[in-house]
N, C-alpha and C positions, 0 to 999 in steps of 0.2 A: 773805468769801471766796465767799458764795454768788453773788456778783455776779459772778465771775471765767467767763472761759471756761475749763470744765475739760476734763482731761487725757484724750487719747487716745495712747496711749502707747506702747513696745513693751518687752516682758518678754524675759529668754530665761536658760534655767538648763540644767547640764551636770550628772550625777552619771558619775563614772567609779569602776574598782571599783580602781584603781590610781592612784598618783602621777603626774601628768601638768600638763603648761604648758594646765590648764582655764582659766586667764585670757587665754590665744591664743585659746582655742575663742569664749570668751564675746566675744573682740573683734570675731571673725569674725561671730558671730551679732546682733552690734551693729548694725556696718556695713550687714548686711544689712535692717534694719530703722530704719537712719536717716530711712526717710521717714514713719518714725510720730511723730518728735519731732527736733527740730535745737536745743531752747533748752538741753539739759543731760544729760547723761551719768553712769553709773557704775559699777564694776565691784566684787564682794565675792568673796573667796578664801576655802576653807577647808582648811588643812591638818593634817590631826588634831586637829579642835577649836579651833585658833586661827587667828582671823578675821582678814583684813590685805584694807584696802578703799581704792578711788582714787577721787574723783567730781570733775566741776570743770562749767562752764560752757561751752560751744562743740558743734561736731559731735564724732563718734567721734573722727576723723582729727587733730584739736587737743586733745582732752584725753589721748587716750594715744597715744605711741608704744614703737619696742621697749624703750627703756630702763624706760619705766613698765610695763609689761606683764610685765619681767623682775622689777622692784623687787617685783611682789604675788605673787612665789614660785610654787611649784610647789603643785598640791594635788589633790583627788579630786571638792571640790564647788565650784559657782560660779553666781551668779547675777549678771544685767546689768540695765539699762534705759535706757533712750533718751526722753527726757521732751518733750513736747509743749510750745510755747510758749505761755504762757499771759498774759493782761491782768492784770497785777498777780502775787502768789503766787512769786518767782522769790526767788532766794540759796539758797545755796549750803546750807543746810540743808532745803530743801524736794527737793535731789536726793537719789535713790534710785541705788541699792539704801539703804534705812532698815536699819543697825544697832543690834539692841538686845544690851546684855547683863543679864543678870538670875539672879536666886538657883540657878535650875535650868541654863542655861545661856545658850547665846549665839544669836541669829537674826537674818536679815537678810531683809529684804519687800523683793520688787518687785511694783509693784500699775497694773494698767491699768483705768483707770474713774473711775466718780464715785460716790459716798456722797450719797444725798438725806438722809440722819439724821445725818452726820457729825458736825452742830452739837451733835444732840442727843445724842449719843455722849462728844463732847468735853464736854461742860458737866460730865455726869456724873462723868469723870474729875476735872474741874477739881474739882469741889463736894468730892471725896474728897482732893485735896490733890496729885495728878499733877500735874508741869511740861510743858507741851509745848514742842517748840524749833524747831516747824514752822507751815506754815498748813494743810497738805497733808491728805486725809482718811486716807493711808497712816499716819499715824501714830496714828490713830482704829482702825485695824483692827492693828496692832499691840501698843497696851495693852488690847485687848482679849482678843488669842490668850495674851499673857502672863500677863494676869488671870485666865483660864481656867485656863493650863498652872500654876497655881499646884495648881490644886485637882486637876488631871486627873494618868493614868498615863502620857499622852503628848503630844506635842505634834499629832499628825492629830486626838486625841480633843478636844485645847483646840478645835482648827481647827472641829471638825463641834458643837459647843456654839455658836460663836459666828455661824454661818452663819445663822442665824434671824435674829440680833439686825443684821446689814448688810443695808440698802435699797438698793435701785441695782446699779451697775455694777460688778464687779471680776472681775477674771481676775488670780491672783496666784501666784508661784513666791515660794517661801519656802525657806532653806536653815538648817538647826541644824547641830551639829555632826557628826553621823551620817547624815541624812537629807534630801532633796531631795522637797519638798510642792509640789503645784499643786492648786490650788483655784478652781472658779472659778460664778459667782451664777447662781442656779436657772432664769434667764430666758437666761441665756447672750447678754448682749449685747453682749459682747465674744468675739472667737478666743483660743482658748488649744489648743495641739497638740502630741503627744507623736511623737518622734522616735528611735531608734537607728542608732548607729554600726557597722563591721565591729568593731572593738573593743569590744563590749559596751557601751561609754557610752551611756547616756539622756539624751536632750536637751529641755527643755521651749520652747516659743516661742508668739508670739505670731501669728507664721504659718510656713507650710511653707518657704515661699523663703528663711527663716533657717534651717532644719534643715539645707538641699539646702547652702546655701553652709560649714556648719559640720561639711561630709561624711558628713551621713545621711540615712534616710530615712524619710519621714512614716510613723507606724503608723496613727494616729489622732488624731480630736479628744479633746480631755477635755469630758466631756459636762457640759452644763448642771446643778450642785448635785452633780459629783462632786471626791471628793478622793482625789489620784493620789498613791500616798506609794512614792518610789524608796529603797531602802537595801541593802543588804549582801545581803538576801534576794531580791532584784529588785524588782518593781514588784505594788503591792497596790491595789486600786480600793474605794473607799469611797462607796457614795450614800446619801447621806443622805437627810433626809424632805422634805428642801427639793428634790430634784430635780426638774426641769420639762421641759417639751418644749421650751426654746429658743426666744427672739424677739432672735434679731441684728439688729444695728443694722444696716440697709439699706447706712447710708453706705458699709461698709465693702465692699461689691461695687460702689457707684457710683464712687466717689474713692477711698479709703481706702488698702487693701490692696493688695500687689503684683499685678501681672495672673497673674505665673507661679504665684501662692498656688493654695491649696485649702483649702476653709472650710466646715466642716461637711459634706462631701464633695462641695461644687461647687467646682469650676474658677471664678476669679473673672474669667480669659480671656474664658469661652465665656457667662457670666454678663452680661457688659457688650456681648456680641455680641448677646446674645437679645434685651437691653432697646435696644440702636439697630432690632433687625429688628421689635419688638413697635412703639417710636416710630414707624417708618417705616408701619404699619399704621395708626395712631391716627393719625398728622397726615402726610401724604404732603403733598409741596412740590413745585411747579413749579420747579425749580432745573439749572443747567450741573452743580454740580457738589457732592460731601459732603465736608467739610472737619473733621478733630478736630482738638479743642485739646490740645495733647500736656501730660503723657501719657496719662492715664486717662481722656480722651475719645477717643482712637485707635481703641480697640476699639468702639465705642460707635457710630463715625461707619462703621466699615467692616459691620458688620451693619447700617444704616440704609441704605449704598450697595447691598448683596447685596441685601436684599427690595425696592428701590423700583426698582433698575436704573439709578438715577444713576453716574455715574464716581464713584470714590472718587479724591480727589486731596489733594497736602502743600500747606498755605496758609500754616505758620507754621513758621518757624526756631527752634529752641529753644536756647538757650545752656544748655551742659550743666553748665557752673559755678555754675548759681542753683540751690538747692534749693526746697522744694514753699513757696509763695507763700500758701496757704491758710493754713497755721499760724502765721503772722506775726502777733505781739500785738495790731498797730495796722492800721487800714484804709489809713492814709497809706502803711504800709510794705508793705504788699501791695500797693497800686498801682505804687508803686517798684519794687519787684521783680518784677511782671511788665512794666513799661516794657524794664526788662534782659532779662527772660529770653525775651519771646517779638519777634520780628521777622517782619512780615507779609511773604510771597513777593510 
């Protein structure tokens, strides 16, 4: 497990104070987060405490169609997940959201990130007789939550107790029979944001672009170390003693996030423009044209061209039907995808 390329996935959740087609909303959100994971996806829906879920390998549009969304039924809470391709670690058991039934109720968990102490946590549960069905860190988080929930008065209390035990990156959405809970590691390695729709529904997502796609507006970021609880009473914030200043992974701004997203108060598009401008100051070039490699390199190339005065031009044609090549599991697969995706003008 520790030798795999670990996940940088996409999570999405919605809480509505009325019964609605929440699965359809999650579908739109996951579609907007498809760039964060192309290996597999899943949706779990809660209707009056009853959970239903659908998961599968492939893109969101391949796993879900109109009939599949209808089969999940209506509800007032739902969570979803798109999974980054990994070297190994595949299979249906590793697809999220992870749904757990325990003596105090049900929960569904979707996780973006990687725990560096996952094996240690897992080993402790296995020695006490627990049986794991997947090889992902997410199942260890779920076991920790359930273990503490048996001794706590609420799920959010259980989450607050385990956060100091989890080491590494985790931006999570958690669904219970009555609540949608979001929590983010003290370093804020991976993004997590909250939004709201005009109908009063609250949304949690990895990126603000997914909130817009689902018809909502960005409210704010979930802060590093924060637990946000959404239920019939509204939104409550729990600031744990693990809260930190935040150390967002710079790769979000460089490559991973959508350029129209706002992460930790900063526009990804503007961050890439400024990166290009700084590069022009640091590494001037005697060139005729500045060309960006679609799509994440385009904004940086524009910034470089603006700062340097060298004209910006288009040098590649991109095949729009090919997904992200970086997150394919093998190097030869990435090379083949690039050959199909990009063509030089």
